[in-house]
PyMOL commands that place a pseudoatom at each C-alpha (Angstrom):
pseudoatom trace, name=CA, resn=MET, resi=1, chain=A, elem=C, hetatm=0, pos=[-15.332, 2.180, 23.865]
pseudoatom trace, name=CA, resn=LEU, resi=2, chain=A, elem=C, hetatm=0, pos=[-12.103, -0.068, 24.700]
pseudoatom trace, name=CA, resn=PRO, resi=3, chain=A, elem=C, hetatm=0, pos=[-11.843, -3.605, 24.177]
pseudoatom trace, name=CA, resn=ASP, resi=4, chain=A, elem=C, hetatm=0, pos=[-13.015, -4.255, 27.754]
pseudoatom trace, name=CA, resn=GLY, resi=5, chain=A, elem=C, hetatm=0, pos=[-16.221, -2.048, 27.862]
pseudoatom trace, name=CA, resn=SER, resi=6, chain=A, elem=C, hetatm=0, pos=[-14.578, 0.831, 29.681]
pseudoatom trace, name=CA, resn=LYS, resi=7, chain=A, elem=C, hetatm=0, pos=[-14.842, 4.549, 28.160]
pseudoatom trace, name=CA, resn=PHE, resi=8, chain=A, elem=C, hetatm=0, pos=[-11.815, 6.013, 27.425]
pseudoatom trace, name=CA, resn=SER, resi=9, chain=A, elem=C, hetatm=0, pos=[-10.210, 8.836, 29.811]
pseudoatom trace, name=CA, resn=GLU, resi=10, chain=A, elem=C, hetatm=0, pos=[-10.002, 12.453, 28.504]
pseudoatom trace, name=CA, resn=GLU, resi=11, chain=A, elem=C, hetatm=0, pos=[-6.631, 11.510, 27.835]
pseudoatom trace, name=CA, resn=GLY, resi=12, chain=A, elem=C, hetatm=0, pos=[-7.023, 8.558, 26.165]
pseudoatom trace, name=CA, resn=TYR, resi=13, chain=A, elem=C, hetatm=0, pos=[-9.668, 10.313, 23.876]
pseudoatom trace, name=CA, resn=ILE, resi=14, chain=A, elem=C, hetatm=0, pos=[-7.447, 13.061, 23.075]
pseudoatom trace, name=CA, resn=GLY, resi=15, chain=A, elem=C, hetatm=0, pos=[-4.915, 10.386, 22.257]
pseudoatom trace, name=CA, resn=GLU, resi=16, chain=A, elem=C, hetatm=0, pos=[-7.112, 9.024, 20.189]
pseudoatom trace, name=CA, resn=GLU, resi=17, chain=A, elem=C, hetatm=0, pos=[-7.827, 12.143, 18.971]
pseudoatom trace, name=CA, resn=MET, resi=18, chain=A, elem=C, hetatm=0, pos=[-4.343, 13.103, 17.867]
pseudoatom trace, name=CA, resn=LEU, resi=19, chain=A, elem=C, hetatm=0, pos=[-2.900, 10.005, 16.061]
pseudoatom trace, name=CA, resn=GLY, resi=20, chain=A, elem=C, hetatm=0, pos=[-6.119, 10.057, 13.916]
pseudoatom trace, name=CA, resn=GLY, resi=21, chain=A, elem=C, hetatm=0, pos=[-5.315, 13.378, 12.696]
pseudoatom trace, name=CA, resn=ILE, resi=22, chain=A, elem=C, hetatm=0, pos=[-1.319, 12.700, 12.466]
pseudoatom trace, name=CA, resn=GLU, resi=23, chain=A, elem=C, hetatm=0, pos=[-2.195, 9.758, 10.107]
pseudoatom trace, name=CA, resn=GLU, resi=24, chain=A, elem=C, hetatm=0, pos=[-5.072, 11.808, 8.175]
pseudoatom trace, name=CA, resn=GLY, resi=25, chain=A, elem=C, hetatm=0, pos=[-2.116, 14.416, 7.949]
pseudoatom trace, name=CA, resn=ARG, resi=26, chain=A, elem=C, hetatm=0, pos=[0.594, 11.984, 6.699]
pseudoatom trace, name=CA, resn=LEU, resi=27, chain=A, elem=C, hetatm=0, pos=[-2.583, 10.802, 3.762]
pseudoatom trace, name=CA, resn=GLN, resi=28, chain=A, elem=C, hetatm=0, pos=[-3.239, 14.423, 3.225]
pseudoatom trace, name=CA, resn=LYS, resi=29, chain=A, elem=C, hetatm=0, pos=[0.585, 14.973, 2.153]
pseudoatom trace, name=CA, resn=CYS, resi=30, chain=A, elem=C, hetatm=0, pos=[1.367, 11.905, 0.383]
pseudoatom trace, name=CA, resn=MET, resi=31, chain=A, elem=C, hetatm=0, pos=[-1.842, 12.825, -1.981]
pseudoatom trace, name=CA, resn=SER, resi=32, chain=A, elem=C, hetatm=0, pos=[-0.414, 16.458, -2.532]
pseudoatom trace, name=CA, resn=VAL, resi=33, chain=A, elem=C, hetatm=0, pos=[2.648, 14.425, -3.155]
pseudoatom trace, name=CA, resn=GLN, resi=34, chain=A, elem=C, hetatm=0, pos=[1.343, 12.559, -5.605]
pseudoatom trace, name=CA, resn=ASP, resi=35, chain=A, elem=C, hetatm=0, pos=[-0.724, 15.492, -7.143]
pseudoatom trace, name=CA, resn=SER, resi=36, chain=A, elem=C, hetatm=0, pos=[2.648, 17.379, -7.425]
pseudoatom trace, name=CA, resn=ILE, resi=37, chain=A, elem=C, hetatm=0, pos=[4.392, 14.523, -9.246]
pseudoatom trace, name=CA, resn=ALA, resi=38, chain=A, elem=C, hetatm=0, pos=[1.718, 13.971, -11.636]
pseudoatom trace, name=CA, resn=ASP, resi=39, chain=A, elem=C, hetatm=0, pos=[1.669, 17.896, -12.045]
pseudoatom trace, name=CA, resn=GLY, resi=40, chain=A, elem=C, hetatm=0, pos=[5.470, 18.014, -12.573]
pseudoatom trace, name=CA, resn=ASP, resi=41, chain=A, elem=C, hetatm=0, pos=[5.129, 21.112, -10.066]
pseudoatom trace, name=CA, resn=PHE, resi=42, chain=A, elem=C, hetatm=0, pos=[9.003, 20.135, -9.134]
pseudoatom trace, name=CA, resn=GLU, resi=43, chain=A, elem=C, hetatm=0, pos=[12.127, 19.028, -10.555]
pseudoatom trace, name=CA, resn=SER, resi=44, chain=A, elem=C, hetatm=0, pos=[12.708, 15.719, -8.819]
pseudoatom trace, name=CA, resn=TYR, resi=45, chain=A, elem=C, hetatm=0, pos=[11.233, 13.084, -6.862]
pseudoatom trace, name=CA, resn=GLU, resi=46, chain=A, elem=C, hetatm=0, pos=[13.100, 13.883, -3.522]
pseudoatom trace, name=CA, resn=GLU, resi=47, chain=A, elem=C, hetatm=0, pos=[12.574, 17.520, -4.051]
pseudoatom trace, name=CA, resn=THR, resi=48, chain=A, elem=C, hetatm=0, pos=[8.681, 17.146, -4.152]
pseudoatom trace, name=CA, resn=LEU, resi=49, chain=A, elem=C, hetatm=0, pos=[8.976, 15.079, -1.114]
pseudoatom trace, name=CA, resn=ALA, resi=50, chain=A, elem=C, hetatm=0, pos=[11.255, 17.516, 0.908]
pseudoatom trace, name=CA, resn=ALA, resi=51, chain=A, elem=C, hetatm=0, pos=[9.010, 19.824, -0.327]
pseudoatom trace, name=CA, resn=TYR, resi=52, chain=A, elem=C, hetatm=0, pos=[5.810, 18.401, 1.773]
pseudoatom trace, name=CA, resn=GLY, resi=53, chain=A, elem=C, hetatm=0, pos=[7.452, 17.018, 4.570]
pseudoatom trace, name=CA, resn=VAL, resi=54, chain=A, elem=C, hetatm=0, pos=[7.339, 13.404, 3.596]
pseudoatom trace, name=CA, resn=SER, resi=55, chain=A, elem=C, hetatm=0, pos=[9.948, 10.253, 3.708]
pseudoatom trace, name=CA, resn=ASP, resi=56, chain=A, elem=C, hetatm=0, pos=[10.343, 8.143, 0.776]
pseudoatom trace, name=CA, resn=ALA, resi=57, chain=A, elem=C, hetatm=0, pos=[9.472, 5.101, 3.146]
pseudoatom trace, name=CA, resn=GLU, resi=58, chain=A, elem=C, hetatm=0, pos=[5.942, 7.453, 4.118]
pseudoatom trace, name=CA, resn=TYR, resi=59, chain=A, elem=C, hetatm=0, pos=[5.547, 7.651, 0.770]
pseudoatom trace, name=CA, resn=LYS, resi=60, chain=A, elem=C, hetatm=0, pos=[6.183, 4.373, -0.978]
pseudoatom trace, name=CA, resn=LYS, resi=61, chain=A, elem=C, hetatm=0, pos=[3.426, 3.210, 2.067]
pseudoatom trace, name=CA, resn=PHE, resi=62, chain=A, elem=C, hetatm=0, pos=[1.465, 5.286, 0.818]
pseudoatom trace, name=CA, resn=GLN, resi=63, chain=A, elem=C, hetatm=0, pos=[1.504, 3.908, -2.581]
pseudoatom trace, name=CA, resn=ALA, resi=64, chain=A, elem=C, hetatm=0, pos=[1.317, 0.459, -1.506]
pseudoatom trace, name=CA, resn=GLU, resi=65, chain=A, elem=C, hetatm=0, pos=[-1.583, 0.494, 0.790]
pseudoatom trace, name=CA, resn=ASN, resi=66, chain=A, elem=C, hetatm=0, pos=[-3.462, 2.759, -2.247]
pseudoatom trace, name=CA, resn=THR, resi=67, chain=A, elem=C, hetatm=0, pos=[-2.921, 0.307, -5.178]
pseudoatom trace, name=CA, resn=LEU, resi=68, chain=A, elem=C, hetatm=0, pos=[-3.264, -2.621, -2.716]
pseudoatom trace, name=CA, resn=HIS, resi=69, chain=A, elem=C, hetatm=0, pos=[-6.845, -0.982, -1.901]
pseudoatom trace, name=CA, resn=ASN, resi=70, chain=A, elem=C, hetatm=0, pos=[-7.636, -0.557, -5.560]
pseudoatom trace, name=CA, resn=ILE, resi=71, chain=A, elem=C, hetatm=0, pos=[-7.015, -3.684, -6.513]
pseudoatom trace, name=CA, resn=PHE, resi=72, chain=A, elem=C, hetatm=0, pos=[-9.016, -5.350, -3.808]
pseudoatom trace, name=CA, resn=VAL, resi=73, chain=A, elem=C, hetatm=0, pos=[-11.810, -2.865, -4.783]
pseudoatom trace, name=CA, resn=SER, resi=74, chain=A, elem=C, hetatm=0, pos=[-11.373, -3.590, -8.434]
pseudoatom trace, name=CA, resn=PHE, resi=75, chain=A, elem=C, hetatm=0, pos=[-11.881, -7.806, -8.199]
pseudoatom trace, name=CA, resn=SER, resi=76, chain=A, elem=C, hetatm=0, pos=[-14.798, -7.154, -4.725]
pseudoatom trace, name=CA, resn=ILE, resi=77, chain=A, elem=C, hetatm=0, pos=[-13.600, -10.886, -4.134]
pseudoatom trace, name=CA, resn=LYS, resi=78, chain=A, elem=C, hetatm=0, pos=[-15.122, -11.588, -0.557]
pseudoatom trace, name=CA, resn=ASP, resi=79, chain=A, elem=C, hetatm=0, pos=[-12.994, -15.018, 0.250]
pseudoatom trace, name=CA, resn=ASN, resi=80, chain=A, elem=C, hetatm=0, pos=[-10.104, -13.711, 1.232]
pseudoatom trace, name=CA, resn=HIS, resi=81, chain=A, elem=C, hetatm=0, pos=[-8.100, -17.045, 0.257]
pseudoatom trace, name=CA, resn=GLN, resi=82, chain=A, elem=C, hetatm=0, pos=[-9.355, -16.120, -3.635]
pseudoatom trace, name=CA, resn=MET, resi=83, chain=A, elem=C, hetatm=0, pos=[-8.346, -12.671, -2.974]
pseudoatom trace, name=CA, resn=ALA, resi=84, chain=A, elem=C, hetatm=0, pos=[-4.205, -13.487, -1.645]
pseudoatom trace, name=CA, resn=LYS, resi=85, chain=A, elem=C, hetatm=0, pos=[-4.218, -15.534, -4.877]
pseudoatom trace, name=CA, resn=VAL, resi=86, chain=A, elem=C, hetatm=0, pos=[-6.056, -12.713, -7.404]
pseudoatom trace, name=CA, resn=TYR, resi=87, chain=A, elem=C, hetatm=0, pos=[-3.078, -10.530, -5.098]
pseudoatom trace, name=CA, resn=LEU, resi=88, chain=A, elem=C, hetatm=0, pos=[-0.374, -12.345, -6.133]
pseudoatom trace, name=CA, resn=GLU, resi=89, chain=A, elem=C, hetatm=0, pos=[-1.051, -13.066, -9.721]
pseudoatom trace, name=CA, resn=VAL, resi=90, chain=A, elem=C, hetatm=0, pos=[-1.688, -9.209, -10.019]
pseudoatom trace, name=CA, resn=PHE, resi=91, chain=A, elem=C, hetatm=0, pos=[1.554, -8.751, -8.271]
pseudoatom trace, name=CA, resn=GLU, resi=92, chain=A, elem=C, hetatm=0, pos=[3.287, -11.162, -10.402]
pseudoatom trace, name=CA, resn=ASN, resi=93, chain=A, elem=C, hetatm=0, pos=[2.173, -9.413, -14.006]
pseudoatom trace, name=CA, resn=MET, resi=94, chain=A, elem=C, hetatm=0, pos=[3.341, -5.711, -12.460]
pseudoatom trace, name=CA, resn=ILE, resi=95, chain=A, elem=C, hetatm=0, pos=[6.785, -7.260, -11.680]
pseudoatom trace, name=CA, resn=VAL, resi=96, chain=A, elem=C, hetatm=0, pos=[6.637, -8.819, -15.901]
pseudoatom trace, name=CA, resn=SER, resi=97, chain=A, elem=C, hetatm=0, pos=[5.263, -5.584, -17.223]
pseudoatom trace, name=CA, resn=VAL, resi=98, chain=A, elem=C, hetatm=0, pos=[7.723, -2.966, -15.122]
pseudoatom trace, name=CA, resn=ILE, resi=99, chain=A, elem=C, hetatm=0, pos=[11.126, -5.228, -15.588]
pseudoatom trace, name=CA, resn=PRO, resi=100, chain=A, elem=C, hetatm=0, pos=[11.753, -6.764, -18.851]
pseudoatom trace, name=CA, resn=PRO, resi=101, chain=A, elem=C, hetatm=0, pos=[13.379, -8.438, -19.858]
pseudoatom trace, name=CA, resn=LEU, resi=102, chain=A, elem=C, hetatm=0, pos=[13.076, -10.385, -16.638]
pseudoatom trace, name=CA, resn=GLY, resi=103, chain=A, elem=C, hetatm=0, pos=[16.567, -10.482, -14.876]
pseudoatom trace, name=CA, resn=SER, resi=104, chain=A, elem=C, hetatm=0, pos=[17.674, -13.264, -12.848]
pseudoatom trace, name=CA, resn=HIS, resi=105, chain=A, elem=C, hetatm=0, pos=[16.089, -12.224, -9.709]
pseudoatom trace, name=CA, resn=ALA, resi=106, chain=A, elem=C, hetatm=0, pos=[12.775, -10.935, -10.851]
pseudoatom trace, name=CA, resn=LYS, resi=107, chain=A, elem=C, hetatm=0, pos=[12.557, -14.470, -12.333]
pseudoatom trace, name=CA, resn=LYS, resi=108, chain=A, elem=C, hetatm=0, pos=[12.988, -16.218, -8.824]
pseudoatom trace, name=CA, resn=ILE, resi=109, chain=A, elem=C, hetatm=0, pos=[10.345, -13.346, -7.350]
pseudoatom trace, name=CA, resn=VAL, resi=110, chain=A, elem=C, hetatm=0, pos=[7.516, -14.500, -10.276]
pseudoatom trace, name=CA, resn=LYS, resi=111, chain=A, elem=C, hetatm=0, pos=[8.653, -18.087, -9.876]
pseudoatom trace, name=CA, resn=GLU, resi=112, chain=A, elem=C, hetatm=0, pos=[7.920, -17.784, -6.241]
pseudoatom trace, name=CA, resn=LEU, resi=113, chain=A, elem=C, hetatm=0, pos=[4.944, -16.024, -6.660]
pseudoatom trace, name=CA, resn=LYS, resi=114, chain=A, elem=C, hetatm=0, pos=[3.394, -18.309, -9.172]
pseudoatom trace, name=CA, resn=ASN, resi=115, chain=A, elem=C, hetatm=0, pos=[4.378, -21.293, -6.294]
pseudoatom trace, name=CA, resn=TRP, resi=116, chain=A, elem=C, hetatm=0, pos=[2.619, -19.373, -3.540]
pseudoatom trace, name=CA, resn=SER, resi=117, chain=A, elem=C, hetatm=0, pos=[-0.697, -18.794, -5.739]
pseudoatom trace, name=CA, resn=HIS, resi=118, chain=A, elem=C, hetatm=0, pos=[-0.103, -22.940, -6.642]
pseudoatom trace, name=CA, resn=GLU, resi=119, chain=A, elem=C, hetatm=0, pos=[-0.185, -23.594, -3.066]
pseudoatom trace, name=CA, resn=LEU, resi=120, chain=A, elem=C, hetatm=0, pos=[-2.910, -21.317, -2.076]
pseudoatom trace, name=CA, resn=GLU, resi=121, chain=A, elem=C, hetatm=0, pos=[-5.437, -23.176, -4.730]
pseudoatom trace, name=CA, resn=HIS, resi=122, chain=A, elem=C, hetatm=0, pos=[-4.540, -26.176, -3.749]
pseudoatom trace, name=CA, resn=GLU, resi=123, chain=A, elem=C, hetatm=0, pos=[-5.279, -25.734, 0.118]
pseudoatom trace, name=CA, resn=GLY, resi=124, chain=A, elem=C, hetatm=0, pos=[-8.680, -23.946, -0.539]
for i in range(1, 124): cmd.bond("trace and resi %d" % i, "trace and resi %d" % (i + 1))
show_as sticks, trace
zoom trace
């Protein structure tokens, strides 16, 4: 049903089904890329993407969505305000653990994340 209460026309329903299928297909391809990378099926990351017809941007978006989902599920906090604070703290720790020693750019990002987290803490 559409937001105005009317029903889908046949064309609208078919369009919705096709778009859903496209998104599902993208997810399947990205999961296959993830499995192939883990299994070392191809020589390089680029070769793996090409084999499944997935762009670098699509795969990175998939990884970001997947990681974000896992962060939210692992904490299962209902308050969006508190969840945003937790997300920022997790993201800060991810940066610190991946980019040691922190260069000036990473230090700026970490500082901004801390400031943002601090602001959220005092808004609530």
